[in-house]
N, C-alpha and C positions, 0 to 999 in steps of 0.2 A: 504494500500500500504506500509506503514512504517513497518508493521509486517513482510512483505515478503522481506524486504531489508537485505542485508548482506554486511559487510565491509570486503574488501580484500586488502591486501597490495602487490604491485608488482612494479618492475621497468618497467614502460610503454615504455621505449626506448629500452627494450630488447625483441626481437621478441619471444623468447621461453617463457619467463615469461608472455608476453601478451597473447600468445596462450593458456597457462594454465588457464588464467582467462576467456577467451572467449569461449573456446571449450565446456565446460559443459553447456552453455546456450542454451536451446532448441528453444527459440523463436527468433524473429527478434531483432537484437542488435542495440542500439543507443549509440554511444560514445560521451560523452560530454567533449570537450576540453577546460577546464578552466585552461589553461597552458600558460606560456610565449611563444612567437613566436619561439625561438630557440629550446625549448623542443618539441613544436608541430611539427617542421620539423623532429626531430629525431623519433617521434612517427609515422609520416607518412611513413618514411623509414622502420620502423619496420613492418608496415601494408602493405608494398608494394606487398607481395605475397598473400594477402587476397582479396576476391572479395567484393568490396564496391559499390553497385549500387547507382546512384545519388539520388534516392528517400530516401535512408537511411542516406544521408549526410545533416546535418542541419547546415548551416553556419549562426549562429544566429547574428542578428543585433538588439540590444535592442532599438535602436532609432526608429525603425518602428514597433510599436505594432499594433495589429489588428485594434484598434479604429482609429489610425492615418491613416492607409491605407484605411479603409472603409470611413472615412470622406472625404478623397481626391477623392475617386472613386464616392461617392454619389454626391458630389458637381459638379464634372466635367461631369458626364455622366447621371445623373438623372434629370438634369435641362435644359430644352430646351433654357431657357433664357441665359445660359452661353455658349452654344455650338458655335454659330457664333462668339461672342466676343473673345473667346479663340483660334480661328483659327489664323494661322500665320500672315495673312495680317493685322489683327486688334491688334496685340500685338507688342509694341515697344521693350520691354525687360522684362525679368523675373529675379528677384534677390532672392537668397536663403541667408537669414540672420540668423546667429546663434551666439548669444552673450553668452559667458561663464559667469555664475554667480559666478565662483570661479577663483582664480588665480592658480598658479602651486604648491600649497602646497602639498607636497608628490608626485608630478608628474614631478618635474623638470628633474630628471635623464631620465625618459622615453621620455619627450619632446625633450631633447637634442639629442636623437637618432632618434626619429620618427618625431615629429613636427605635426602641424595641418593638413598638406596635407594628411599624412597617417592616422592620428587619426580621422579626421572629414570628409575631402572631399572625399578621396578614398572610404570610406564606406558609412557613413550616408548620406551626402549631394548629392552624385551622385545617390543614390537610390531615394531620394526625387525628384531629377531632372527627373529621368525616369518615376516616377508616375505622374509628372506634365506634361510631354511632350508626353507620349506614346499615341498611337491610342487606341480606345475603345477595351478592351478585350471582347471575346465572353461570358465569365463568370468570376466569382471570384475564380474559382478553381486554384490550384497551377500551373497546366499546362498552362492554358490560361493567367492568370495574369502575370506570369513570362515570358511567351512567348511574351507578348506585351511589357514588359519592355526591353527585350534584344535588339530589333531593335532600340529603342530610344537611347540606349547607343552606339550601333554600329555606329550610325550616328553622334555621338558627337565628336568634335575635339577641341583642344585648339587653339584658334585663335590668331595669332601673332599680336601684337599691338606695333608699334614703335620699332620693333626689339626684343621685349620681349614677352614671352608666359604667364607670370604671374607677379604679384607683391607680395612682402613679406614685413612684418613689425613685430616689436616686441613692446610690450607696456612698458611704463615707469610708474612713479608714477601717481596715479590717484584714482578714486573711482569706484568701481564695485558693482554689486548686482542686478541692474535692468536689468535682461536678456531678450532678444528677440529671438524667434525661429519662423521666419516668411517666408512665400513665398509671395513675393510682385510682382504682375503682373501689369506692367504699360501699359496702352492701347495707341495705336497710336492716333495721333490727328484725329479729324473728317475730312473727305475729303473736306468739304466746310463749313465754318462758315459764315453765312450771315453778310455782312458789317453792322455796327451799333451796333453789340453786342460786348461788351468789358468786361474785368475784369477776364477772365479765363487765368491764366498764366501757370499753371502746368497741365499736362494731368491727366485724371482719373486713379485710381488704385484700384485693388482688392487685399486685404491683407488677407491671410489665415494663422492664427497663430496656430502652432502646440502645443505650451504650453504657456499659456492656450489655449484650443481649441476654437477659435473664428473666426468670419468672418466679414470683414469690406469692404464695397463697396462704392466708391465715386459716387455721382450723381452731375451733373452740372445743376443748376436751376437758374431761375431769382431771383436776390437778392431782399431784402427788400428795399423799398424806390424807387430807380431808376430801373425800370424793364428792362432797356437796359444793365444793368451791371450784368454779370453772377457771381454766387457765387457757393461755394462747400458745399454740405451736405453729411453726411455719414449714411449709413444703417449698423447696426451692429446686430449680433446675436451670440449666443453661440452654439457650436456644441456639439455632444453627448459626455458625459463623459465616460471614460473607467471603466469597472467593476474591472479591475486589473491594476497594474502597467505595463509598457511596458515590463519589464523583465518577469513579471508573464505571460503575454500573449504569449510571444515567448516560454517560458518553457512549457506552457500548450499545445501549438501546437506541440512541440517535443514529449511530453508524449502521445498525441493523434495520433502521426504519421502523422500529416498533415504538409507538407513542404511549405505551402503557404506563411509563413512569413520568410522562410529561403532564403538565397541568392544562386541561382543556379550557378553552376560552370562557365558557359560561361559569366554570368553577372559579377561575381567576376573578371574574366579575362579582361573584357571590362573596368571595373573601374580602374584596374591597368594600362591598356593600355593608358587610358586618362591622368592619372596623371604622368606617367613615364617621359615624356619630361620635365615637371615642376620639378620633383625631380632631374633629371639629371642636369638641369640648376642651381638649388639651391646648389646641392652638388659641382658643379664646381664654385660656388660663382659668377655666372653671374647675373648681375643686383644688384641694391642697396638694402640694408637692411634699410628700413625707420623705423621711430619711431613715436609713438603716445601715448597720455595719456590714461591710463587704464580707460575704461568706456566712452571714447569719440567715435565720429563717424569714427575715423581712421586718418591716416596721412593727414595733411592739404593740401598737394600737390596732393592728389588723387582727382579724380572727386567725387562730392557729389552724394548722392542717389537721 
């Protein structure tokens, strides 16, 4: 493949120069936009008069490699034991937790303009939400998988709580490095706990870790010593390791022409629809900007996990 590569220089924001590059190509064209957002907008305007079918548009999100997607699908839909517990009446809440292992070294300028809502929630975490909440797809083809993700996002709304739609905070001095990338599913309390059984304070949880890829399930059992006192134990396992990095997997799908790991246009639009009220509120400086120590669980006045 490298032997057939050719390096061409052009102003990609200029429609005529772009056409000179693309016109001689006899086969299907894939444009890889490794460009700043402002330049990408200009390139899209330059491409406005060309036909770009959706199946040739790969909105790459490196956060969701093939292994991550298949681990979630396999866990949710290949195990009868998880199907009823993950139904809505049995789930109290679902938390998507992503701790950064780094501070803003080299990224402060970008974060001043974009922020975590755009950088993480609009793209990565809302896609994880869709995979966690969607109905079972008919297959793992791009058409069926993305077709199942879209309704989950269309149903999502930012819920107003005490007059605010979201909370924001910035970190201060602290310690970082021990990052978490987890989907934490907290189950609802059992409908009836027989009187006389004590000791179970917190509800059971299922924790799916994206990196490292592990699974942890709480079980409530009779404790040692006093059998009337309930205790918590955990079942843990390691999920399948990826053959390539997440970047490698999404680039491989692009080369193969398989859009299953790319973000479909309507899904991208839904992600932006969900976060737009939050972005508008933050840009209008509505709501306090709390602070927390780097590496901590967050602001002390926020509810705990």
